[in-house]
C-alpha positions in Angstrom: 0.0 0.0 0.0 1.3 3.4 -1.0 1.3 6.0 1.9 -0.4 9.2 1.0 0.5 12.4 2.9 -1.3 15.7 3.0 0.5 19.0 3.6 -1.1 19.0 7.1 0.1 15.5 8.0 1.9 15.6 11.4 4.1 12.7 10.2 5.1 14.5 7.1 5.9 17.7 9.0 8.1 15.8 11.4 9.8 14.0 8.5 10.5 17.4 6.8 11.9 18.8 10.1 14.1 15.8 10.5 15.5 16.3 7.0 16.1 20.0 7.8 18.0 19.2 11.0 20.2 16.6 9.2 20.9 19.1 6.4 22.0 21.7 8.9 24.1 19.1 10.7 25.8 18.1 7.5 26.7 21.7 6.7 28.2 22.2 10.2 30.1 18.9 10.0 31.7 19.9 6.7 33.1 23.1 8.2 34.2 21.2 11.3 36.1 18.6 9.3 38.5 21.3 8.3 39.2 22.2 11.9 36.4 23.7 14.0 37.1 26.7 16.2 35.6 30.1 17.2 36.2 31.5 13.7 34.1 28.7 12.3 31.2 29.7 14.4 31.8 33.4 13.5 31.5 32.5 9.8 28.2 30.8 10.4 26.9 33.8 12.5 28.0 36.3 9.8 26.4 34.2 7.0 23.2 33.9 8.9 23.1 37.7 9.7 23.2 38.3 5.9 20.0 36.4 5.4 16.4 37.0 6.6 15.7 35.5 10.0 13.9 32.1 9.9 12.3 31.0 13.1 12.9 27.4 14.3 10.0 24.9 14.0 8.3 24.3 17.3 5.7 21.6 16.4 6.0 18.7 18.7 4.7 15.2 17.9 1.1 15.0 19.1 1.7 12.5 21.8 4.6 14.5 23.2 2.8 17.9 22.9 -0.1 16.7 25.1 2.2 15.8 28.1 1.8 18.1 31.2 4.6 19.5 33.4 4.9 16.4 35.6 4.8 14.0 32.7 7.6 15.9 30.8 9.7 15.8 34.0 9.2 12.0 34.0 11.3 11.8 30.8 14.9 11.5 32.0 18.2 11.0 30.3 19.8 7.7 31.2 23.0 8.5 33.1 24.8 5.4 31.9 24.5 6.8 28.3 26.1 10.2 29.2 28.5 11.5 26.6 32.2 10.7 27.5 31.2 8.4 30.4 32.5 5.3 28.6 35.9 7.1 28.0 36.0 7.9 31.7 36.8 11.6 30.9 36.7 14.3 33.7 33.5 15.8 32.2 30.2 14.2 31.0 27.3 15.6 29.0 23.6 14.7 29.3 20.7 16.1 27.2 17.3 17.5 27.9 14.2 16.3 26.2 11.8 18.6 24.3 8.3 19.1 25.6 5.8 21.6 27.0 7.7 24.9 27.5 10.8 23.7 25.5 9.5 23.3 22.0 12.2 24.6 19.8 15.0 22.1 19.1 18.7 22.8 19.3 21.4 21.0 17.4 24.2 19.5 19.4 27.6 18.3 18.0 30.7 16.8 19.4 34.1 18.1 18.3 37.1 15.8 18.4 40.6 15.9 16.9 39.2 13.8 14.0 36.5 16.4 13.2 33.0 16.7 14.4 29.8 14.7 14.5 26.2 15.6 14.9 24.6 14.0 18.0 21.3 12.6 16.9 18.3 12.2 19.1 18.1 8.5 20.1 15.0 7.3 22.0 17.2 4.7 23.8 19.0 7.5 25.6 15.9 8.4 27.6 13.7 6.8 30.2 10.1 7.8 29.5 8.8 6.8 32.9 5.0 6.1 32.9 4.3 8.1 29.7 2.5 6.3 26.9 4.4 7.8 23.9 5.9 6.4 20.7 9.3 8.0 20.3 10.3 5.6 17.6 8.1 7.6 15.2 9.6 11.0 16.1 12.8 10.8 14.0 15.7 13.1 14.9 13.7 15.3 17.2 16.7 17.3 18.5 17.2 18.4 22.1 16.0 21.1 24.4 19.5 21.7 25.8 22.2 20.0 27.8 24.1 19.9 31.1 27.7 19.1 31.9 28.8 17.1 34.9 32.1 17.0 36.8 33.6 15.9 40.1 32.8 19.3 41.6 32.2 18.3 45.2 33.7 14.8 45.6 35.6 12.2 43.7 32.8 9.7 44.2 30.1 11.4 42.0 30.0 13.8 39.0 27.9 16.7 40.1 25.9 18.9 37.7 28.2 21.8 36.8 26.5 23.9 34.1 23.2 23.9 32.2 22.4 25.5 28.8 18.6 25.4 28.2 16.0 27.9 27.0 16.7 30.7 24.6 20.3 31.8 25.5 20.1 31.1 29.2 22.7 29.2 31.1 23.8 28.8 34.7 26.6 27.2 36.6 27.7 26.2 40.1 30.8 26.4 42.2 31.6 24.0 45.0 28.9 23.7 47.6 26.5 26.0 45.7 22.9 25.5 44.7 21.3 26.9 41.6 20.0 30.5 41.7 20.5 33.2 39.2 21.1 32.7 35.5 23.1 34.3 32.7 22.2 34.8 29.1 24.2 35.1 25.9 22.4 38.3 24.8 19.4 40.5 25.8 17.6 42.7 23.3 15.1 45.3 24.3 14.5 44.1 27.9 13.5 47.8 28.2 13.7 50.6 25.7 12.1 48.8 22.8 11.0 51.0 19.8 7.2 51.6 19.6 5.4 48.4 18.7 8.2 46.1 19.7 8.7 44.0 22.8 11.6 42.2 24.3 13.4 39.8 21.9 14.9 36.6 23.3 17.8 35.5 21.1 18.4 31.8 21.4 21.3 29.4 21.0 20.3 27.3 18.0 23.4 25.0 17.8 26.1 23.9 20.2 29.5 22.2 19.7 30.9 20.3 22.7 34.6 19.9 22.6 35.7 16.5 23.9 38.0 17.1 26.9 41.3 15.3 27.4 41.7 12.8 30.2 43.5 15.4 32.3 41.4 18.4 31.3 40.5 20.9 34.1 38.1 22.8 31.9 35.7 22.1 29.1 34.9 24.2 26.0 31.5 24.8 24.4 30.9 26.7 21.2 27.4 28.2 20.4 25.6 29.8 17.5 23.1 32.5 18.5 20.2 33.7 16.4 17.3 36.1 16.6 15.3 38.4 14.3 17.7 41.3 14.7 21.1 39.8 15.6 23.3 36.7 15.4 26.3 35.8 17.4 29.2 33.4 17.8 30.2 32.3 21.3 32.9 30.3 23.0 32.6 29.2 26.7 35.6 27.8 28.6 34.2 26.4 31.8 36.5 25.7 34.7 35.0 24.1 37.8 36.1 24.9 41.3 35.2 26.6 44.6 34.6 29.5 42.2 33.5 28.1 38.9 34.5 30.4 36.0 33.0 30.7 32.6 35.3 32.6 30.2 33.1 34.0 27.4 34.1 35.2 24.1 31.4 36.6 21.8 31.1 38.2 18.3 27.7 39.8 17.7 26.3 40.8 14.3 23.3 43.1 13.9 21.0 42.0 11.0 20.7 44.6 8.3 17.2 45.5 7.3 15.7 43.5 10.1 12.8 45.9 10.7 12.9 48.2 13.7 16.3 49.1 15.2 17.5 47.7 18.5 16.7 50.0 21.3 18.8 48.3 24.1 21.4 45.7 23.4 22.3 44.0 26.7 25.8 42.4 26.9 26.6 39.7 29.6 23.0 39.8 31.0 22.3 38.3 34.4 18.8 37.4 35.5 17.8 36.9 39.2 15.1 37.0 41.8 14.5 39.4 44.7 11.2 38.9 46.6 11.9 40.6 49.9 14.9 41.3 52.2 16.2 43.3 55.1 15.6 46.6 53.3 12.1 45.6 52.3 10.7 43.1 54.8 7.4 41.3 54.7 5.1 41.0 57.8 3.3 37.9 56.5 6.3 35.6 55.9 8.2 33.8 58.6 11.4 34.0 56.6 13.5 37.1 57.1 14.6 37.3 53.5 13.9 35.6 50.2 16.1 36.3 47.2 18.7 34.8 44.9 20.7 38.1 44.9 20.6 41.0 47.3 22.5 43.7 45.4 24.1 45.0 42.2 27.8 45.7 42.5 29.8 47.7 40.0 33.5 48.6 39.6 33.5 51.6 37.3 36.2 52.4 34.8 36.8 55.6 36.9 37.8 53.6 40.0 34.6 53.8 42.0 32.9 50.8 43.6 29.1 51.0 43.8 26.5 48.9 45.7 22.8 49.1 45.0 20.5 47.0 47.2 17.8 45.2 45.2 14.1 45.8 45.6 10.8 44.3 44.6 9.0 47.4 43.2 5.3 47.9 42.6 6.1 49.0 39.1 9.1 48.4 36.8 12.1 50.5 37.8 15.0 51.0 35.4 18.3 52.7 36.6 21.6 52.9 34.9 25.2 53.8 35.7 27.3 55.3 33.0 31.0 54.5 32.8 33.8 53.8 30.3 35.6 50.4 30.3 34.0 49.0 33.4 36.2 46.8 35.6 33.3 44.6 36.5 29.7 44.2 37.6 27.5 41.5 39.0 24.4 40.5 40.9 25.7 39.3 44.2 24.3 37.2 47.1 26.4 38.8 49.9 24.3 37.5 52.8 25.5 33.9 53.2 24.1 33.0 56.7 21.3 30.4 56.9 19.7 32.4 59.7 19.1 35.2 57.3 16.6 33.0 55.3 15.5 30.2 57.6 14.4 28.2 54.5 15.4 24.5 54.9 14.4 23.6 51.3 15.4 26.6 49.2 18.8 27.3 51.0 19.2 30.8 49.6 22.5 31.2 51.5 24.0 28.7 49.0 22.9 30.6 45.9 25.8 31.9 43.8 26.8 35.4 43.1 27.7 36.1 39.4 30.6 38.5 38.8 31.4 39.7 35.2 35.0 40.9 34.6 35.7 42.3 31.1 38.8 40.9 29.4 38.9 43.4 26.5 38.1 47.1 25.9 34.3 47.6 26.3 34.4 51.4 25.6 31.8 53.8 26.8 28.3 52.6 27.9 26.3 51.9 31.0 25.4 49.1 33.4 21.6 48.9 33.4 19.5 47.4 36.2 15.9 46.5 35.6 13.7 45.6 38.6 10.2 44.3 38.1 7.5 43.4 40.4 7.1 39.7 41.4 4.2 38.4 43.5 6.2 35.5 44.8 9.6 33.8 44.6 9.0 31.7 41.5 9.5 34.5 39.1 12.8 36.1 38.1 12.3 39.9 38.4 15.9 41.3 38.3 18.0 41.9 35.2 21.4 43.5 34.8 23.6 43.9 31.7 26.0 46.2 29.9 24.8 48.5 27.2 27.4 49.8 24.7 27.1 53.4 23.8 27.0 52.6 20.0 25.9 49.6 18.0 28.1 48.3 15.2 27.3 48.8 11.5 25.6 45.8 9.9 28.2 43.2 8.9 30.7 44.5 11.5 31.1 42.4 14.6 30.7 43.7 18.1 33.2 41.7 20.2 33.2 41.2 23.9 35.3 38.9 26.1 34.7 38.5 29.8 35.1 36.2 32.7 31.9 35.2 34.5 32.6 33.8 38.0 30.0 31.9 40.0 31.0 32.8 43.5 30.0 31.5 47.0 31.4 32.5 50.4 34.6 33.7 48.7 33.5 36.4 46.4 34.5 39.7 44.8 34.7 42.6 47.2 35.8 46.2 46.9 39.4 46.6 48.2 38.6 48.9 51.1 35.2 48.4 52.6 31.7 47.2 51.7 28.1 47.1 52.8 27.2 44.0 54.9 23.5 44.9 55.4 21.0 47.6 54.6 18.0 47.8 56.9 15.1 50.2 56.5 12.9 51.2 59.4 12.5 53.5 62.4 13.3 52.7 66.1 11.8 54.7 68.9 11.0 58.3 67.9 9.1 61.3 69.0 8.1 62.2 65.4 4.4 62.4 64.6 2.8 59.8 62.4 2.3 62.5 59.7 6.0 63.4 59.8 7.1 59.7 59.6 5.0 59.2 56.5 7.3 61.6 54.7 10.5 60.1 56.0 12.7 57.0 55.5 15.5 55.8 57.7 18.3 53.3 56.8 20.7 51.6 59.0 23.7 50.4 56.9 26.6 48.4 58.2 30.1 48.4 56.6 33.1 46.1 56.9 36.4 45.6 55.2 40.2 45.9 55.7 40.3 49.7 55.5 37.7 49.9 58.2 39.2 47.2 60.4 42.5 49.1 60.4 40.9 52.1 62.1 40.9 52.5 65.9 37.4 52.6 67.6 37.8 56.4 68.2 38.6 57.2 64.6 36.8 60.2 63.1 34.8 58.4 60.4 32.0 60.3 58.7 29.5 59.5 56.1 29.4 61.6 52.9 25.7 61.6 52.0 24.0 63.2 49.1 20.5 63.0 47.6 18.6 64.4 44.6 16.2 67.4 44.7 13.4 65.2 46.0 15.1 64.3 49.2 16.5 66.2 52.2 18.9 64.5 54.6 17.7 65.1 58.2 20.2 62.9 60.1 23.5 61.3 59.4 25.4 59.4 62.1 28.4 57.0 61.9 29.7 54.9 64.8 31.6 51.7 65.5 29.3 48.8 66.4 31.0 47.0 69.4 28.9 43.9 68.9 30.2 43.2 65.4 33.4 45.3 65.2 31.9 46.9 62.1 30.9 50.5 61.3 27.3 51.5 61.3 25.7 54.4 59.4 22.2 55.7 60.2 20.7 58.0 57.6 17.2 59.6 57.8 15.8 61.4 54.8 12.7 63.4 54.1 10.8 63.1 50.8 9.6 66.3 49.2 7.1 64.7 46.7 5.5 61.3 47.6 4.9 60.3 44.0 8.6 60.6 43.0 11.6 58.5 43.9 14.7 59.6 45.8 18.2 58.8 44.7 20.4 58.5 47.8 24.2 58.0 47.9 26.6 57.5 50.8 30.1 56.4 51.5 32.4 56.4 54.6 35.3 58.7 54.8 38.4 59.0 57.1 41.0 61.8 56.8 39.4 62.8 53.4 39.9 59.3 52.1 37.1 57.0 51.0 37.2 53.8 53.1 34.1 52.1 51.7 32.3 51.5 48.5 29.4 53.9 47.6 26.0 52.8 48.8 23.5 54.0 46.2 19.9 53.4 47.0 16.7 54.4 45.3 13.7 55.1 47.6 10.7 54.2 45.5 7.5 56.3 45.3 5.0 55.5 48.0 
């Protein structure tokens, strides 16, 4: 009997998609056979940028598409079939199955000294649990992403080290850490989109995993990024440790004639969650704090260190910090004590900080912080990234290299002094209720080697400034004998309740700054 297919036949659509995946894989394999490297991915990104954008197919087989969240989670990679396990190499790779929220397939390849090979979807690699599905009819379905494993915490077991899954998202762990914030390859118009446009989520469409040597201490991944208005070539060198580092090299191409121009191009974007904390407590939660990150830290090109405590605003708040050739920025989880969170399951004190350190000249631009409202802790509502002052001409690459460190208890600090906590609230006061509604008080503690070196009676003062909507009413600095740290108390009065207040302060001794600059925004009431 001759099979007859209509254009709407699901089986025909999946067969066509399989042929398309294999064709792309053959093109990539041909380039790889000549010696695959970062320039190879650059050529692919440049060629793709010269052509109109084509969205990836996202039609899942019918029996896979109907699975719910728990059923998709029941599909698991078989650990005994991990890439590089049979060779007993220091790293192993396992792959994620498509389904539900992950509908767009990515191509994955392995690079060896002999060339490269496309890694095909194989139903035998997965355990489908209790699901009643027929994967033998799916063809080369592709994957949703992958994770790499390594002896991070012990020699007895290879722990999950890094995950690449969903658009251009990835996240990694250092020793003793637990997943928290994520990084992305690129952000486009998170805010600042032209009229009629919304945020664009570039995605990694293809990966090349370089087979490590038996004695390798790091693993290399290449990635091809694509979106309606940009493409990119990426190299990730991932070195596990107490502080796992991901060295990133990227070349980004803006698509010519891709419609509306890019409003905000976000380089080295970080995405995190802040629900509430010491500066914004909740009365209805037994936990003192709930967040993956508690502040944005910036080392400007001019030599200043900035600390902005994060908040969960009622409405979206966007702030930025202009500089040239920044020394670094990151979303940090400074508070590392379990008692600060009291959450046995979430263990927020184990969530990593992510510090971005540029490795080449980034030129002028700004670090931008976007804070959105979240009703609970299940939504990421914090984004930070670098925005270059100028975009390249179409066809010309915009190149960035940086080290992204996933840090735990040992993390990047300013050289002199830093904020250890920022608390908002009043103690006993004789002020009237009407007066208190117009005021805000902060108690900020500082620590660090420059402050530790000072005697208790040292004449330390706080240099405090505010914008036109605020008036500083009180400014006190003293040494806290209970912690051997220095405490600053600042009380400010708001002029207009419907406008924010920008507040800055740092500690000074003998006309020398001995701390980073605490820069806080008091949101409209």
